[in-house]
C-alpha positions as CSV (number, residue, x, y, z in Angstrom):
1,X,110.8,-25.7,227.2
2,X,113.2,-23.6,224.5
3,X,110.6,-24.3,221.8
4,X,107.7,-22.6,224.4
5,X,110.1,-19.9,225.1
6,X,109.9,-18.8,221.7
7,X,106.8,-19.2,220.6
8,X,105.6,-17.2,223.4
9,X,108.3,-14.6,222.6
10,X,106.7,-14.6,219.1
11,X,103.0,-14.7,219.9
12,X,103.0,-12.7,222.6
13,X,103.0,-9.2,220.8
14,X,100.8,-10.4,218.5
15,X,97.9,-11.9,220.9
16,X,98.0,-8.9,222.9
17,X,97.3,-6.6,219.8
18,X,94.7,-8.9,219.4
19,X,93.1,-8.3,222.5
20,X,93.6,-4.7,223.3
21,X,91.4,-4.7,219.8
22,X,88.6,-7.3,221.4
23,X,88.1,-4.3,223.8
24,X,90.9,-5.2,227.1
25,X,93.1,-2.7,229.0
26,X,97.0,-3.4,228.9
27,X,97.0,-5.2,232.0
28,X,94.2,-7.6,231.5
29,X,95.3,-8.2,227.8
30,X,98.8,-9.7,229.5
31,X,96.8,-11.8,232.1
32,X,95.0,-12.9,229.0
33,X,98.4,-13.8,227.2
34,X,99.7,-16.2,230.2
35,X,96.1,-17.7,231.1
36,X,96.3,-18.5,226.9
37,X,100.0,-19.6,227.0
38,X,99.4,-22.0,229.8
39,X,96.2,-23.6,228.3
40,X,98.2,-23.9,225.2
41,X,100.7,-25.1,227.0
42,X,98.3,-27.7,229.1
43,X,96.3,-29.1,225.6
44,X,99.2,-29.5,223.7
45,X,98.3,-33.2,223.3
46,X,95.0,-31.4,221.9
47,X,96.4,-29.3,218.8
48,X,95.2,-31.2,215.7
49,X,97.0,-29.4,212.6
50,X,94.7,-31.7,210.0
51,X,91.9,-28.9,211.8
52,X,93.8,-25.7,212.0
53,X,96.9,-24.2,211.3
54,X,98.8,-23.2,214.8
55,X,98.2,-19.5,215.0
56,X,94.9,-20.2,214.3
57,X,95.1,-22.5,217.1
58,X,96.9,-20.5,219.6
59,X,94.2,-17.1,218.8
60,X,91.3,-19.6,219.3
61,X,92.4,-20.5,223.1
62,X,93.2,-16.5,223.2
63,X,89.9,-15.6,222.1
64,X,87.9,-18.6,224.6
65,X,90.0,-17.0,227.4
66,X,89.1,-13.4,226.9
67,X,85.4,-14.8,226.6
68,X,85.4,-16.6,229.6
69,X,87.1,-13.3,231.5
70,X,83.8,-11.5,230.2
71,X,81.5,-13.9,231.9
72,X,83.6,-14.5,235.0
73,X,83.5,-10.2,235.2
74,X,79.7,-9.8,233.8
75,X,78.8,-12.2,236.9
76,X,80.7,-10.4,239.5
77,X,78.7,-7.4,238.7
78,X,75.5,-7.8,239.7
79,X,73.7,-5.3,241.7
80,X,72.8,-2.4,239.0
81,X,73.9,1.2,239.3
82,X,72.4,3.8,239.1
83,X,73.9,6.4,236.7
84,X,75.2,9.4,237.8
85,X,73.4,12.3,236.7
86,X,76.9,14.6,236.8
87,X,78.3,12.4,234.2
88,X,78.1,13.0,230.8
89,X,76.2,10.7,228.2
90,X,78.7,8.3,226.6
91,X,76.3,7.3,223.5
92,X,76.5,8.4,220.6
93,X,73.9,10.9,219.4
94,X,71.7,10.2,215.9
95,X,74.4,13.0,214.2
96,X,77.2,10.9,215.7
97,X,75.8,8.0,214.3
98,X,75.2,8.9,210.8
99,X,78.8,10.6,210.7
100,X,79.9,7.2,211.9
101,X,77.4,5.4,209.2
102,X,78.3,7.5,206.0
103,X,82.2,7.4,207.0
104,X,81.6,3.7,207.2
105,X,80.0,3.3,203.8
106,X,83.0,5.8,201.9
107,X,85.5,3.3,203.5
108,X,83.8,0.0,202.4
109,X,82.9,1.9,198.9
110,X,87.0,3.0,198.7
111,X,87.6,-0.6,199.2
112,X,85.9,-1.6,196.5
113,X,87.5,0.5,194.4
114,X,91.0,-1.3,195.3
115,X,92.8,-3.7,192.9
116,X,90.9,-7.3,194.7
117,X,94.3,-8.5,195.7
118,X,94.5,-5.6,198.2
119,X,90.9,-4.8,199.0
120,X,90.9,-8.9,200.1
121,X,93.9,-8.4,202.6
122,X,92.7,-5.2,203.8
123,X,88.8,-7.5,204.4
124,X,90.5,-10.1,206.0
125,X,93.3,-7.7,208.0
126,X,90.6,-5.6,209.5
127,X,87.2,-6.7,209.1
128,X,87.5,-10.4,209.9
129,X,91.1,-9.1,212.5
130,X,93.5,-12.4,211.1
131,X,97.0,-11.6,211.6
132,X,99.1,-11.3,208.3
133,X,101.0,-14.5,209.0
134,X,97.6,-15.8,208.9
135,X,96.5,-14.4,205.8
136,X,99.6,-15.0,204.3
137,X,99.4,-19.2,204.8
138,X,95.1,-19.0,203.6
139,X,96.0,-16.8,200.8
140,X,99.3,-19.0,200.1
141,X,101.6,-16.0,199.4
142,X,104.8,-14.5,201.0
143,X,104.5,-12.7,204.6
144,X,106.2,-9.8,202.7
145,X,103.5,-9.8,199.8
146,X,100.5,-9.1,202.5
147,X,102.5,-6.5,204.3
148,X,103.2,-4.9,201.1
149,X,99.2,-4.9,200.3
150,X,98.1,-3.7,203.5
151,X,100.5,-1.0,203.1
152,X,99.8,0.0,199.7
153,X,96.3,-0.6,199.8
154,X,96.0,2.0,203.0
155,X,98.3,4.3,201.2
156,X,95.6,4.6,197.9
157,X,92.8,4.5,200.6
158,X,94.0,7.3,202.6
159,X,94.2,9.0,199.1
160,X,90.9,8.0,197.9
161,X,89.5,9.0,201.0
162,X,90.8,12.4,200.9
163,X,89.8,12.7,197.3
164,X,86.4,12.2,198.2
165,X,86.8,14.9,201.0
166,X,87.2,17.5,198.5
């Protein structure tokens, strides 16, 4: 039981961050963490280290719980809601979409100018949404190295974006 408590303490904040990036609220994330860890406890014997690492397995369980939650809530909302004419339009305008596309293009171009080691950890961290510990495991490098590369890459990206804006 102590091992499970230690596992929960280690993964709960990471899962919360992961789930909130998936668009869940704080409360929903907390519920999903509880559900994920309960599923982990119930299905512990199904873990196969030959198929995936522990963190990959745990994050997959959380992701699947989130998908299930979205499916359940989408079924509950079956009656169409009439749009409120007084409510502001939340869809981005063509100009906003163009600006977003230009910003994304500029960021991708800046990432391409980073040293390959830094660009790789940025892509894995922000585009693939891998936790840093998983990145370290995949690349076979220490976690501290991953953190340093992310920090240096973000500093360099910020600098490049400011220079490009001038």
